[in-house]
C-alpha positions in Angstrom: 9.8 -19.8 -9.5 8.2 -20.2 -12.9 6.9 -23.4 -14.4 9.6 -23.5 -17.0 13.2 -23.7 -16.2 13.0 -23.2 -12.4 13.8 -19.5 -12.8 12.6 -16.7 -10.4 9.2 -15.4 -11.4 9.7 -11.6 -11.6 6.7 -10.4 -13.6 3.8 -8.6 -11.8 0.8 -10.8 -10.9 -2.6 -10.2 -9.6 -2.0 -12.4 -6.5 -3.2 -10.8 -3.3 -0.5 -9.9 -0.9 -1.4 -9.7 2.7 -0.3 -6.7 4.7 -0.8 -6.3 8.5 -0.6 -3.0 10.3 -0.5 -3.2 14.1 -1.1 0.3 15.4 -3.3 1.9 18.2 -3.6 5.0 16.0 -5.0 3.0 13.1 -7.0 0.5 15.2 -10.3 1.0 13.4 -8.8 1.8 9.9 -10.2 0.2 6.8 -8.5 -0.3 3.5 -9.9 0.1 0.0 -8.8 -2.1 -2.9 -5.9 -0.6 -4.8 -3.0 -1.2 -7.1 0.8 -1.4 -6.6 1.1 2.4 -7.0 -1.0 2.9 -3.9 1.5 1.2 -1.5 4.0 4.0 -1.2 1.2 6.7 -0.6 -0.3 4.4 2.0 3.0 4.1 3.8 3.4 7.9 3.7 -0.1 8.4 5.3 0.7 5.8 8.0 4.0 7.7 8.8 2.3 11.1 8.7 4.3 12.2 5.7 3.1 14.3 2.8 2.7 12.4 -0.4 5.2 13.7 -3.0 3.5 15.0 -6.2 5.4 12.4 -8.2 3.5 9.6 -6.6 0.4 8.9 -8.7 -1.2 6.4 -6.3 -3.6 7.1 -3.5 -3.5 6.0 0.1 -5.5 2.8 0.7 -6.5 4.0 4.2 -10.1 5.2 4.5 -10.3 9.0 4.3 -11.1 9.4 8.0 -7.8 7.6 8.9 -5.3 9.3 6.6 -2.8 11.2 8.8 -0.7 12.8 6.0 0.8 16.2 6.6 -0.7 18.9 4.3 
């Protein structure tokens, strides 16, 4: 909630958001820093899906661990 009026805070922030991935396939994977637009491409890479051209972000997984279908 915001500081004024006890309303939900809906604006984007720079607060870090933890994300855990438990996977034997990605056991040694590392992540680079990114932005909100990188989340969906990262999920595509984890699931082995090709990233649609409309997605402007890049996978946060290190290059050696991206499993996207070409």
